[in-house]
C-alpha positions in Angstrom: 135.3 124.1 98.0 134.9 120.4 97.1 138.5 119.3 97.3 142.0 120.7 97.9 141.4 121.9 101.5 143.8 124.4 103.0 145.6 123.4 106.2 144.4 125.4 109.1 147.3 126.8 111.1 149.7 124.0 112.2 147.1 121.4 111.4 147.0 120.2 115.1 145.5 122.8 117.4 142.8 125.5 117.4 143.3 128.8 119.3 140.5 130.1 121.5 137.7 131.4 119.2 139.1 129.8 116.0 137.2 127.4 113.8 138.1 125.2 111.0 136.1 126.4 108.0 134.5 124.2 105.4 137.4 124.7 102.9 140.0 124.0 105.6 141.3 121.0 107.3 143.6 119.8 110.2 146.1 117.0 109.7 144.8 114.0 107.9 145.0 111.6 110.9 143.0 114.1 112.9 140.5 114.5 110.1 140.0 110.7 110.0 139.2 110.9 113.7 136.6 113.6 113.1 135.1 111.6 110.2 134.7 108.5 112.4 133.1 110.7 115.1 130.5 111.9 112.5 129.8 108.2 111.6 129.1 107.4 115.2 126.9 110.5 115.7 124.6 109.6 112.7 124.8 105.9 113.2 122.0 105.3 115.7 119.1 107.0 113.9 120.4 106.0 110.5 120.0 102.3 111.2 117.1 102.5 113.6 114.7 104.1 111.2 115.3 101.6 108.3 114.5 98.9 110.8 111.3 100.7 111.8 110.4 101.0 108.1 111.2 97.4 107.3 114.1 98.3 105.0 117.7 96.9 105.0 119.8 98.9 107.4 123.0 98.0 105.6 121.7 99.5 102.4 120.7 102.6 104.4 124.2 103.0 106.0 126.0 102.5 102.7 123.8 104.9 100.8 124.0 107.5 103.6 127.6 107.8 102.5 126.8 108.0 98.8 124.1 110.6 99.7 126.5 112.7 101.7 129.0 112.8 98.8 126.2 113.8 96.3 125.0 116.5 98.7 128.5 118.0 99.2 129.1 118.1 95.4 125.7 119.8 94.7 126.2 122.5 97.4 129.7 123.0 96.1 131.2 122.3 99.5 129.6 125.4 101.1 127.3 123.6 103.5 129.0 120.9 105.6 126.4 118.3 106.5 125.8 114.6 106.8 122.8 112.9 105.2 121.3 110.1 107.2 118.0 108.2 107.3 114.9 110.5 107.6 112.3 109.8 110.2 109.7 111.8 108.4 108.7 108.9 106.1 108.0 106.3 108.8 104.2 106.9 109.1 103.7 106.9 105.3 105.8 103.7 104.9 103.9 101.8 107.6 100.6 102.9 105.9 101.9 101.6 102.6 102.8 98.3 104.1 99.4 98.0 105.7 97.8 98.4 102.3 100.2 96.4 100.1 100.9 93.2 102.1 103.2 94.1 105.1 106.8 93.1 105.2 107.2 91.5 101.8 109.6 92.1 98.8 106.7 93.4 96.8 105.8 96.0 99.5 109.5 96.9 99.8 109.6 97.8 96.1 106.4 99.9 96.4 107.8 101.7 99.5 111.1 102.6 97.8 109.3 103.6 94.6 107.1 106.0 96.6 110.1 107.5 98.4 111.9 107.9 95.1 109.1 110.0 93.7 109.0 112.1 96.9 112.8 112.7 96.5 112.3 114.0 93.0 109.5 116.3 94.2 111.8 117.6 96.9 114.5 118.2 94.4 112.0 120.2 92.2 111.1 122.3 95.3 114.8 123.0 95.7 115.0 124.2 92.1 112.0 126.5 92.7 113.6 127.8 95.8 116.9 128.4 94.1 115.2 130.3 91.3 112.5 132.2 93.2 114.0 132.5 96.7 113.4 131.1 100.2 110.4 133.4 100.8 108.2 131.3 98.5 108.5 128.3 100.9 108.0 130.5 103.9 104.7 131.7 102.5 103.3 128.3 101.6 104.6 126.7 104.9 104.4 129.4 107.6 105.5 128.2 111.1 102.0 127.3 112.2 101.8 124.8 109.4 105.4 123.6 109.6 105.1 123.0 113.3 101.9 121.1 112.9 103.3 118.8 110.3 106.4 118.1 112.3 104.2 117.4 115.4 101.8 115.0 113.6 104.7 113.1 112.0 106.0 112.4 115.5 102.8 111.8 117.4 101.1 110.1 114.5 103.6 107.2 115.0 102.4 106.5 118.6 100.4 103.5 117.5 103.5 101.9 116.1 105.0 101.9 119.6 101.8 100.8 121.3 100.7 98.1 118.8 104.0 96.8 117.3 107.1 97.2 119.4 106.1 97.6 123.1 104.1 94.4 123.2 107.0 92.3 122.0 108.8 92.8 125.4 107.3 95.4 127.6 109.9 95.2 130.4 112.9 95.4 128.1 111.2 98.3 126.3 110.6 100.1 129.7 114.2 99.5 130.8 115.7 100.6 127.4 113.6 103.8 127.5 114.7 104.6 131.1 118.4 103.9 130.4 118.3 106.1 127.3 116.6 108.9 129.3 119.5 108.8 131.8 122.2 108.8 129.2 120.8 111.7 127.2 120.1 113.8 130.3 123.1 113.0 132.6 125.9 113.0 130.0 126.9 116.2 128.2 128.8 116.4 125.0 129.5 113.5 122.7 128.2 110.7 125.0 124.8 112.5 125.4 124.5 113.0 121.7 124.9 109.3 121.0 122.5 108.4 123.8 120.0 106.8 121.4 122.7 104.5 120.0 124.0 103.6 123.5 120.5 102.9 124.8 119.9 100.6 121.9 123.2 98.7 122.5 122.4 98.3 126.2 118.9 97.1 125.5 120.3 94.6 123.0 122.7 93.2 125.5 120.0 93.1 128.2 117.7 91.2 125.9 120.5 88.6 125.2 121.1 88.2 129.0 117.4 87.8 129.6 117.3 84.9 127.1 120.2 83.3 129.1 118.6 83.9 132.5 114.9 83.6 131.9 114.7 81.7 128.7 112.4 82.4 125.7 109.7 85.0 125.9 106.0 84.4 125.3 104.7 87.5 123.6 103.7 89.1 120.3 106.1 88.0 117.6 106.1 90.6 114.8 107.7 88.2 112.4 104.9 85.7 112.8 102.2 88.2 113.4 100.9 86.4 116.5 101.7 85.6 120.1 104.1 82.7 120.5 107.2 81.6 122.4 110.5 82.7 120.9 114.0 84.0 121.8 114.4 87.7 122.2 117.6 87.7 120.2 118.5 85.4 117.3 121.9 85.3 115.7 121.0 82.7 113.1 121.0 85.2 110.2 124.3 86.8 111.5 126.0 83.4 111.4 124.9 82.8 107.8 125.8 86.3 106.5 129.1 86.9 104.6 131.7 89.3 105.9 132.1 91.1 102.6 129.4 91.6 99.9 126.8 93.9 98.6 123.8 94.5 100.8 120.3 93.4 99.8 119.4 96.0 97.2 116.3 95.9 95.0 114.5 97.9 92.3 111.6 100.2 93.1 108.0 99.7 92.0 105.4 102.5 91.6 101.9 102.9 92.9 100.1 106.2 92.8 98.3 105.7 96.0 101.5 104.8 97.8 103.2 108.0 96.5 100.4 110.1 98.0 101.0 108.5 101.4 104.6 109.7 101.6 104.3 113.1 100.0 103.5 114.9 103.2 107.0 114.0 104.5 108.4 116.4 101.8 107.1 119.3 103.9 109.1 118.1 106.9 112.2 117.6 104.8 112.0 121.2 103.5 111.7 122.4 107.1 114.5 120.2 108.3 116.9 121.3 105.5 116.1 125.0 105.9 116.6 124.8 109.7 119.8 122.8 109.5 121.4 125.0 106.8 120.6 128.1 108.8 122.2 126.6 111.8 125.4 125.8 109.9 125.4 129.4 108.6 125.2 130.8 112.1 128.0 128.6 113.3 130.3 129.3 110.4 129.4 133.0 110.2 128.6 132.7 106.5 125.5 133.7 104.4 124.0 130.3 103.4 120.8 131.7 101.8 122.3 131.4 98.3 122.9 127.7 99.0 119.5 126.9 100.5 117.9 125.8 97.2 121.0 123.7 96.4 120.8 122.0 99.8 117.2 120.9 99.2 118.1 119.8 95.6 120.9 117.8 97.1 118.7 116.1 99.7 116.1 115.3 97.0 118.6 113.9 94.6 120.2 111.8 97.3 116.9 110.4 98.5 116.0 109.5 94.9 119.3 107.8 94.3 119.3 105.9 97.6 115.7 104.6 97.1 116.4 103.6 93.5 118.6 100.9 95.0 116.4 99.9 97.9 117.8 102.4 100.4 116.1 104.7 102.8 115.1 108.4 102.4 117.7 110.9 103.6 117.9 114.2 105.4 120.5 116.5 106.9 121.3 115.5 110.4 121.2 117.7 113.5 123.4 115.1 115.4 126.3 115.9 113.1 125.7 119.6 113.3 126.0 119.1 117.1 129.4 117.4 116.6 130.6 120.4 114.6 129.4 122.8 117.2 131.3 120.8 119.9 134.5 120.5 118.0 134.5 123.8 116.0 135.6 121.7 113.0 133.4 122.5 110.0 135.6 121.0 107.4 133.8 119.2 104.6 136.9 116.8 104.5 135.5 115.2 107.7 132.2 114.5 105.9 133.9 113.0 102.9 135.8 110.7 105.2 132.7 109.8 107.2 130.9 109.0 103.9 133.6 106.6 102.8 133.6 104.9 106.2 129.8 104.4 106.0 130.1 102.9 102.5 132.6 100.4 103.8 130.2 99.5 106.7 127.5 98.9 104.2 129.6 96.4 102.3 129.7 94.0 105.4 126.5 91.9 105.3 127.3 90.3 108.7 127.2 93.7 110.3 123.8 94.4 108.6 122.4 91.0 109.9 123.6 91.9 113.4 121.7 95.3 113.2 118.6 93.5 111.9 118.6 91.2 114.9 117.7 94.1 117.2 114.8 92.9 119.4 111.4 94.6 119.0 111.2 95.5 122.7 114.4 97.5 122.4 113.0 99.3 119.4 109.9 100.1 121.5 112.0 101.8 124.2 113.9 103.7 121.6 111.1 104.8 119.2 108.9 106.1 122.0 111.6 108.6 122.6 112.4 109.4 119.0 108.7 109.9 118.0 108.0 112.0 121.1 111.0 114.2 120.4 110.0 114.7 116.8 106.5 115.7 117.9 107.6 118.2 120.5 109.9 119.9 117.9 106.7 121.0 116.3 105.6 122.7 119.5 109.1 124.3 119.6 108.6 125.8 116.2 105.3 127.4 117.4 106.8 128.8 120.6 109.8 130.3 118.9 107.6 131.9 116.3 105.0 133.2 118.8 102.1 131.4 116.9 98.8 132.7 118.3 96.3 129.9 118.9 93.7 132.4 120.0 93.2 132.7 116.3 90.8 129.9 115.2 92.4 129.9 111.7 95.5 128.5 113.4 93.9 126.4 116.1 91.1 124.6 114.2 92.8 123.0 111.2 95.9 122.2 113.3 94.0 120.5 116.1 91.9 118.5 113.6 94.9 117.4 111.6 96.9 116.2 114.6 94.0 114.1 115.9 93.5 112.6 112.5 97.2 111.6 112.5 97.3 110.2 116.0 94.1 108.1 115.5 95.2 107.1 112.9 91.9 108.0 111.1 91.3 106.5 107.7 89.4 108.2 104.9 88.3 105.7 102.3 88.2 107.4 98.8 87.5 104.2 96.9 88.0 100.4 97.3 91.7 100.7 96.1 92.6 104.2 97.4 92.4 105.5 101.0 94.2 108.2 102.9 95.0 107.8 106.6 97.0 109.0 109.6 99.8 111.4 108.8 98.9 111.9 105.2 95.3 112.8 106.0 96.4 115.0 108.9 98.9 116.9 106.7 96.3 117.5 104.0 93.8 118.9 106.5 96.4 121.1 108.2 97.8 122.6 105.0 94.6 122.9 103.0 92.5 123.9 106.0 94.9 126.6 107.1 95.2 128.3 103.7 91.4 128.0 103.0 90.5 129.5 106.4 93.2 132.2 106.2 91.9 133.3 102.8 88.3 133.5 104.1 89.3 135.3 107.3 91.5 137.8 105.4 88.7 138.5 102.9 86.1 139.0 105.8 88.5 140.8 108.1 87.9 138.3 110.9 91.4 136.8 111.3 93.3 137.5 114.5 96.6 136.8 112.8 99.6 135.3 114.6 100.7 132.5 112.4 104.3 133.6 113.0 104.9 133.8 109.3 104.0 135.8 106.2 100.3 136.6 106.2 100.0 136.7 110.0 101.2 138.8 112.8 102.3 137.9 116.3 100.2 139.4 119.1 102.5 139.7 122.1 106.2 139.7 121.2 108.4 140.3 118.2 109.3 137.1 116.3 112.7 135.6 117.0 114.7 133.8 114.4 114.1 130.1 114.3 115.5 127.0 112.7 112.1 125.5 111.8 113.3 121.9 111.1 115.9 121.2 113.7 115.4 117.5 114.5 116.7 115.4 117.2 117.3 112.4 115.0 117.2 112.6 111.2 
């Protein structure tokens, strides 16, 4: 159901064991509260990742609302979910900027053009899945491959922390990381789920206090590209920004080599969407398989629309699924409300300027957690699917691909075209696995144990798994 929600019970309370289904709602004041909670849950990652990718966080916030509405319409209201900024494109985007001039308007256009094409490819995969069935994706991307891609996307970003963010203020980075650790682990429920956002806010405040107490810092300045003396926090752009207005949108530009650098992220987006939709189906007690293709189409279309205006790539958000699990309110009305609130936030340039003022040291403390969690989710996929690394068909291409991504290693194809890091690692994992599996099956030398079609587990029966569950985007 897209609109016309049925009131659940008296609209105020839930009896033990009851849930508010996607087509139901509580009273509208309560639904506004749930919608606002979803905004808070997605907020941290949705504006952190645009900052990391050098895109406008205000545009990302606004188009996360637009993307969510598009998604709900495409899935016909059967899969409640919020679409926030995807972390999967970070490595590809940074590689594009390294090739095409860094943090410039021209590079911004090339970045969003590449993401737009990736979104269209994702939508086409969704169409194929809708027509042919989910088993097609499972065969191309068995858990050994999906886990490896998720892992190299996370660990392949380690150099960003080490070379870009941490050197800007190592002590603030360390403190921010530690505070975020404590919030996530010590607090359960809603506070723990927004630990990334709270850690970022605390790090921001500590940076401002450090300027007042210790003065300017002499360290690497990412804006200048060199070591100099500068304040940790500058509110100059905030003071100049308007309260109301359109965020800084731009048109995309297209470069074939840039598109190749972000296409590996499509694999992770497929895994994320499949995992998240399955999780929603388990919580709501409904069969979501018929909606799986529509969900991927929705994410692809939303990514293409957002990037066409200079926004960030989107994905379904585990943070918001966690909010639903905690509240037992699965109403799509809450997501429409959250989407409208996000759009209104995006229309406040002063808010966007404040977000953009986040110090690099704070981002260092936050991203080291985010990237690590993404990487370890790949290992979680392997464990839950009993992937057997005694089989060299699994171990060899996966190990090589991860090292290529972490390096990051660069393969120069020509003077104007090169593949490196996450893109190179993904190609090696996907191509290497299927090549070696075909050879091993033909020669009868494969041990099996990829945890998916074409392989067998060696010790235990396979348990169901949500292959793309992500800590943040």
